[in-house]
A tleap script that builds the chain and sets N, CA, C and O, in Angstrom:
source leaprc.protein.ff14SB
mol = sequence {
  NMET LYS LYS ILE ARG LEU THR GLU GLU ASP
  LEU HIE LYS LEU THR THR ARG ARG LEU LEU
  LYS TYR ARG ASP SER LEU LEU ALA CYS HIE
  GLU THR GLU ASP ASP ASP THR TYR ARG LYS
  LYS VAL VAL LYS SER SER ASP GLU TRP ARG
  GLU HIE TYR ALA LEU VAL LYS SER ILE LEU
  ALA THR ARG GLU HIE ILE GLU CLYS
}
set mol.1.N position { -28.846 9.145 4.469 }
set mol.1.CA position { -27.856 8.750 4.092 }
set mol.1.C position { -28.282 8.035 2.461 }
set mol.1.O position { -29.088 7.187 2.077 }
set mol.2.N position { -27.023 9.099 1.668 }
set mol.2.CA position { -27.383 8.408 -0.042 }
set mol.2.C position { -27.349 7.391 0.303 }
set mol.2.O position { -26.694 6.933 1.240 }
set mol.3.N position { -28.250 6.726 -0.598 }
set mol.3.CA position { -28.317 5.887 -1.791 }
set mol.3.C position { -27.054 5.569 -1.915 }
set mol.3.O position { -26.326 6.515 -1.613 }
set mol.4.N position { -26.320 4.323 -2.340 }
set mol.4.CA position { -25.662 3.584 -4.401 }
set mol.4.C position { -26.698 3.809 -5.370 }
set mol.4.O position { -27.902 3.745 -5.117 }
set mol.5.N position { -26.311 4.011 -6.222 }
set mol.5.CA position { -26.996 4.377 -7.726 }
set mol.5.C position { -26.973 3.427 -8.739 }
set mol.5.O position { -27.762 3.422 -9.683 }
set mol.6.N position { -25.466 2.067 -8.434 }
set mol.6.CA position { -25.419 2.148 -9.383 }
set mol.6.C position { -25.993 -0.314 -9.228 }
set mol.6.O position { -25.867 -0.861 -8.132 }
set mol.7.N position { -26.393 -0.974 -10.222 }
set mol.7.CA position { -26.512 -2.261 -9.915 }
set mol.7.C position { -25.890 -3.144 -9.769 }
set mol.7.O position { -24.966 -3.041 -10.577 }
set mol.8.N position { -25.808 -3.858 -9.317 }
set mol.8.CA position { -24.989 -5.242 -10.311 }
set mol.8.C position { -24.353 -5.660 -11.636 }
set mol.8.O position { -23.335 -6.263 -11.974 }
set mol.9.N position { -25.513 -5.012 -12.311 }
set mol.9.CA position { -25.804 -5.317 -13.630 }
set mol.9.C position { -24.578 -4.183 -13.989 }
set mol.9.O position { -23.510 -4.437 -14.547 }
set mol.10.N position { -25.160 -2.564 -13.393 }
set mol.10.CA position { -24.469 -1.205 -14.027 }
set mol.10.C position { -22.593 -1.923 -13.584 }
set mol.10.O position { -21.637 -2.279 -14.273 }
set mol.11.N position { -22.760 -1.869 -12.675 }
set mol.11.CA position { -20.525 -3.076 -12.401 }
set mol.11.C position { -20.024 -3.609 -13.419 }
set mol.11.O position { -18.927 -3.374 -13.925 }
set mol.12.N position { -21.171 -4.667 -13.887 }
set mol.12.CA position { -20.105 -5.476 -14.903 }
set mol.12.C position { -20.689 -4.950 -15.999 }
set mol.12.O position { -20.614 -5.854 -16.831 }
set mol.13.N position { -21.263 -3.962 -16.528 }
set mol.13.CA position { -20.757 -3.158 -18.426 }
set mol.13.C position { -19.835 -2.189 -17.851 }
set mol.13.O position { -19.543 -1.489 -18.821 }
set mol.14.N position { -19.010 -1.599 -16.527 }
set mol.14.CA position { -17.752 -0.886 -16.590 }
set mol.14.C position { -16.420 -1.293 -17.564 }
set mol.14.O position { -16.293 -2.493 -17.807 }
set mol.15.N position { -15.829 -0.736 -17.902 }
set mol.15.CA position { -14.927 -1.153 -17.764 }
set mol.15.C position { -13.792 -1.655 -16.735 }
set mol.15.O position { -13.924 -1.159 -15.616 }
set mol.16.N position { -12.960 -2.332 -16.849 }
set mol.16.CA position { -11.818 -1.898 -15.925 }
set mol.16.C position { -11.645 -0.476 -15.179 }
set mol.16.O position { -11.862 -0.173 -14.005 }
set mol.17.N position { -11.285 0.117 -16.022 }
set mol.17.CA position { -10.607 1.560 -15.470 }
set mol.17.C position { -11.625 1.847 -14.992 }
set mol.17.O position { -11.587 1.843 -13.762 }
set mol.18.N position { -13.038 2.238 -15.647 }
set mol.18.CA position { -13.552 2.708 -14.464 }
set mol.18.C position { -13.971 2.476 -13.245 }
set mol.18.O position { -13.657 2.813 -12.103 }
set mol.19.N position { -15.204 1.443 -14.059 }
set mol.19.CA position { -14.996 0.374 -11.904 }
set mol.19.C position { -13.307 0.590 -11.078 }
set mol.19.O position { -13.332 0.940 -9.899 }
set mol.20.N position { -12.100 0.393 -11.670 }
set mol.20.CA position { -11.594 1.206 -10.468 }
set mol.20.C position { -11.445 2.629 -9.674 }
set mol.20.O position { -11.131 3.033 -8.555 }
set mol.21.N position { -11.928 3.218 -11.136 }
set mol.21.CA position { -11.817 4.899 -10.311 }
set mol.21.C position { -13.216 4.783 -9.282 }
set mol.21.O position { -13.134 5.277 -8.158 }
set mol.22.N position { -15.087 3.797 -9.925 }
set mol.22.CA position { -15.557 3.572 -9.063 }
set mol.22.C position { -15.285 3.370 -7.997 }
set mol.22.O position { -16.194 3.772 -7.271 }
set mol.23.N position { -14.178 2.776 -7.239 }
set mol.23.CA position { -13.386 1.956 -6.644 }
set mol.23.C position { -12.906 2.784 -5.548 }
set mol.23.O position { -12.886 2.501 -4.350 }
set mol.24.N position { -12.580 3.689 -6.042 }
set mol.24.CA position { -12.281 4.872 -6.063 }
set mol.24.C position { -12.225 5.771 -5.367 }
set mol.24.O position { -11.406 6.298 -4.614 }
set mol.25.N position { -13.178 5.907 -5.684 }
set mol.25.CA position { -14.436 7.308 -4.844 }
set mol.25.C position { -15.500 6.395 -3.414 }
set mol.25.O position { -16.147 6.775 -2.438 }
set mol.26.N position { -15.067 4.697 -4.226 }
set mol.26.CA position { -16.101 4.575 -2.634 }
set mol.26.C position { -15.321 4.719 -1.292 }
set mol.26.O position { -15.673 5.078 -0.168 }
set mol.27.N position { -13.889 4.222 -1.928 }
set mol.27.CA position { -12.814 4.240 -0.356 }
set mol.27.C position { -12.477 6.187 -0.110 }
set mol.27.O position { -11.624 6.593 0.679 }
set mol.28.N position { -13.299 7.060 -0.916 }
set mol.28.CA position { -12.462 8.032 -0.647 }
set mol.28.C position { -14.109 8.852 0.140 }
set mol.28.O position { -14.277 10.071 0.187 }
set mol.29.N position { -15.339 7.582 0.784 }
set mol.29.CA position { -16.220 7.505 1.113 }
set mol.29.C position { -15.350 8.257 2.408 }
set mol.29.O position { -14.126 8.221 2.536 }
set mol.30.N position { -16.371 8.978 3.370 }
set mol.30.CA position { -16.750 9.189 4.928 }
set mol.30.C position { -16.255 7.940 5.636 }
set mol.30.O position { -16.193 7.117 4.723 }
set mol.31.N position { -15.852 7.315 6.806 }
set mol.31.CA position { -15.943 6.319 7.734 }
set mol.31.C position { -17.370 6.813 7.730 }
set mol.31.O position { -18.137 6.409 6.856 }
set mol.32.N position { -17.837 7.801 8.807 }
set mol.32.CA position { -19.316 7.801 10.104 }
set mol.32.C position { -19.826 8.585 9.770 }
set mol.32.O position { -19.012 9.387 9.312 }
set mol.33.N position { -21.033 9.025 9.663 }
set mol.33.CA position { -22.042 10.380 9.723 }
set mol.33.C position { -22.099 10.482 10.719 }
set mol.33.O position { -23.258 10.428 11.131 }
set mol.34.N position { -20.953 10.702 11.861 }
set mol.34.CA position { -21.263 11.825 12.918 }
set mol.34.C position { -21.945 12.650 12.721 }
set mol.34.O position { -23.104 12.895 13.056 }
set mol.35.N position { -20.490 13.624 11.559 }
set mol.35.CA position { -21.347 14.892 11.911 }
set mol.35.C position { -22.844 14.928 9.988 }
set mol.35.O position { -23.076 14.391 8.905 }
set mol.36.N position { -23.321 16.069 11.006 }
set mol.36.CA position { -25.058 16.616 10.184 }
set mol.36.C position { -23.984 16.678 8.351 }
set mol.36.O position { -24.793 16.284 7.511 }
set mol.37.N position { -22.882 16.944 7.776 }
set mol.37.CA position { -22.455 17.226 6.828 }
set mol.37.C position { -22.164 16.252 6.008 }
set mol.37.O position { -21.731 16.286 4.855 }
set mol.38.N position { -22.525 15.097 6.921 }
set mol.38.CA position { -22.531 13.883 5.902 }
set mol.38.C position { -23.552 12.486 6.217 }
set mol.38.O position { -23.790 11.294 6.409 }
set mol.39.N position { -23.845 13.784 6.074 }
set mol.39.CA position { -25.208 13.280 6.785 }
set mol.39.C position { -26.329 12.800 5.157 }
set mol.39.O position { -27.322 12.236 5.616 }
set mol.40.N position { -26.452 12.865 3.348 }
set mol.40.CA position { -27.019 12.529 2.525 }
set mol.40.C position { -25.396 12.213 1.678 }
set mol.40.O position { -25.403 11.993 0.467 }
set mol.41.N position { -24.433 12.222 2.256 }
set mol.41.CA position { -23.666 11.173 1.697 }
set mol.41.C position { -23.752 9.673 2.349 }
set mol.41.O position { -24.330 9.309 3.374 }
set mol.42.N position { -22.744 8.701 1.114 }
set mol.42.CA position { -22.352 7.250 1.645 }
set mol.42.C position { -21.469 7.194 2.903 }
set mol.42.O position { -20.592 8.053 2.991 }
set mol.43.N position { -21.566 6.491 3.665 }
set mol.43.CA position { -20.185 6.427 5.019 }
set mol.43.C position { -20.485 4.492 4.376 }
set mol.43.O position { -21.324 3.737 3.883 }
set mol.44.N position { -18.787 4.599 4.973 }
set mol.44.CA position { -18.188 3.499 4.924 }
set mol.44.C position { -18.795 2.462 6.221 }
set mol.44.O position { -18.561 1.255 6.284 }
set mol.45.N position { -19.573 3.199 7.158 }
set mol.45.CA position { -19.880 2.809 8.371 }
set mol.45.C position { -21.357 1.705 7.672 }
set mol.45.O position { -21.789 0.737 8.298 }
set mol.46.N position { -21.593 1.900 7.082 }
set mol.46.CA position { -22.952 1.568 6.729 }
set mol.46.C position { -23.409 0.545 6.135 }
set mol.46.O position { -23.344 0.736 4.921 }
set mol.47.N position { -24.014 -0.848 6.487 }
set mol.47.CA position { -23.647 -1.902 5.667 }
set mol.47.C position { -23.448 -1.666 4.421 }
set mol.47.O position { -22.350 -1.891 3.911 }
set mol.48.N position { -24.947 -0.951 3.420 }
set mol.48.CA position { -24.859 -0.606 2.258 }
set mol.48.C position { -23.512 -0.691 1.653 }
set mol.48.O position { -23.136 -1.575 0.883 }
set mol.49.N position { -22.689 0.511 2.162 }
set mol.49.CA position { -21.569 0.037 1.527 }
set mol.49.C position { -20.494 -0.992 1.099 }
set mol.49.O position { -19.898 -1.395 0.100 }
set mol.50.N position { -20.633 -1.254 2.934 }
set mol.50.CA position { -19.430 -2.539 2.876 }
set mol.50.C position { -20.186 -3.338 1.520 }
set mol.50.O position { -19.620 -3.336 0.427 }
set mol.51.N position { -21.510 -4.008 1.720 }
set mol.51.CA position { -22.310 -4.645 0.393 }
set mol.51.C position { -21.600 -4.182 -1.150 }
set mol.51.O position { -21.079 -5.014 -1.892 }
set mol.52.N position { -21.683 -2.774 -1.457 }
set mol.52.CA position { -20.758 -2.910 -2.677 }
set mol.52.C position { -20.044 -2.987 -2.924 }
set mol.52.O position { -19.787 -3.341 -4.074 }
set mol.53.N position { -19.030 -2.677 -1.912 }
set mol.53.CA position { -17.347 -2.312 -1.890 }
set mol.53.C position { -17.662 -3.597 -2.260 }
set mol.53.O position { -18.046 -3.903 -3.389 }
set mol.54.N position { -17.497 -4.423 -1.267 }
set mol.54.CA position { -17.927 -6.238 -1.678 }
set mol.54.C position { -17.472 -6.438 -3.442 }
set mol.54.O position { -16.359 -6.633 -3.930 }
set mol.55.N position { -18.990 -6.282 -4.190 }
set mol.55.CA position { -19.309 -6.679 -4.880 }
set mol.55.C position { -18.421 -6.009 -6.477 }
set mol.55.O position { -18.254 -6.242 -7.674 }
set mol.56.N position { -18.025 -4.913 -5.203 }
set mol.56.CA position { -17.343 -4.090 -6.849 }
set mol.56.C position { -15.896 -4.328 -6.916 }
set mol.56.O position { -15.295 -3.968 -7.928 }
set mol.57.N position { -15.001 -5.137 -5.535 }
set mol.57.CA position { -13.567 -5.827 -4.866 }
set mol.57.C position { -14.192 -7.517 -6.292 }
set mol.57.O position { -13.553 -7.677 -7.332 }
set mol.58.N position { -15.203 -8.287 -5.998 }
set mol.58.CA position { -15.823 -9.405 -7.139 }
set mol.58.C position { -15.613 -9.360 -8.416 }
set mol.58.O position { -14.826 -9.892 -9.199 }
set mol.59.N position { -16.675 -8.442 -8.487 }
set mol.59.CA position { -15.587 -7.784 -10.111 }
set mol.59.C position { -15.431 -8.137 -10.959 }
set mol.59.O position { -15.792 -8.751 -11.964 }
set mol.60.N position { -14.053 -7.117 -9.860 }
set mol.60.CA position { -13.144 -6.254 -10.351 }
set mol.60.C position { -11.520 -8.288 -10.034 }
set mol.60.O position { -10.449 -8.524 -10.592 }
set mol.61.N position { -12.008 -8.782 -9.362 }
set mol.61.CA position { -11.348 -10.471 -9.474 }
set mol.61.C position { -11.944 -10.948 -10.470 }
set mol.61.O position { -11.501 -12.072 -10.703 }
set mol.62.N position { -12.541 -10.720 -11.002 }
set mol.62.CA position { -12.698 -11.302 -12.272 }
set mol.62.C position { -11.709 -11.083 -13.489 }
set mol.62.O position { -11.218 -11.847 -14.320 }
set mol.63.N position { -11.612 -9.590 -13.227 }
set mol.63.CA position { -10.715 -9.091 -14.691 }
set mol.63.C position { -9.983 -8.868 -14.835 }
set mol.63.O position { -9.548 -7.995 -14.083 }
set mol.64.N position { -8.974 -9.441 -16.027 }
set mol.64.CA position { -7.958 -9.409 -16.756 }
set mol.64.C position { -7.392 -8.421 -16.138 }
set mol.64.O position { -7.943 -7.321 -16.109 }
set mol.65.N position { -5.610 -8.759 -15.245 }
set mol.65.CA position { -4.969 -7.725 -14.723 }
set mol.65.C position { -4.081 -7.996 -15.848 }
set mol.65.O position { -3.807 -9.036 -16.447 }
set mol.66.N position { -3.509 -6.157 -16.041 }
set mol.66.CA position { -1.806 -5.600 -16.493 }
set mol.66.C position { -1.166 -5.737 -15.899 }
set mol.66.O position { -1.209 -5.126 -14.831 }
set mol.67.N position { -0.233 -6.544 -16.152 }
set mol.67.CA position { 1.093 -5.925 -15.273 }
set mol.67.C position { 2.160 -4.693 -15.312 }
set mol.67.O position { 2.383 -4.266 -16.445 }
set mol.68.N position { 2.847 -4.065 -14.244 }
set mol.68.CA position { 2.811 -2.948 -14.602 }
set mol.68.C position { 4.367 -2.738 -15.277 }
set mol.68.O position { 4.689 -1.654 -15.763 }
savepdb mol mol.pdb
quit
């Protein structure tokens, strides 16, 4: 399985817009690695993905929100 490369420090440096795009890319990950073609990708069922997603959400929670 592929490793997530951005550190917590890297995530804090991202703009809110970029961090939201990164969150979207995490959400687009596959659920499991049942298929051999997904073995080299991050999957939502991994502890690493869950911890990283929670970190992204916690950083976004501290950012200013703009109403539409």
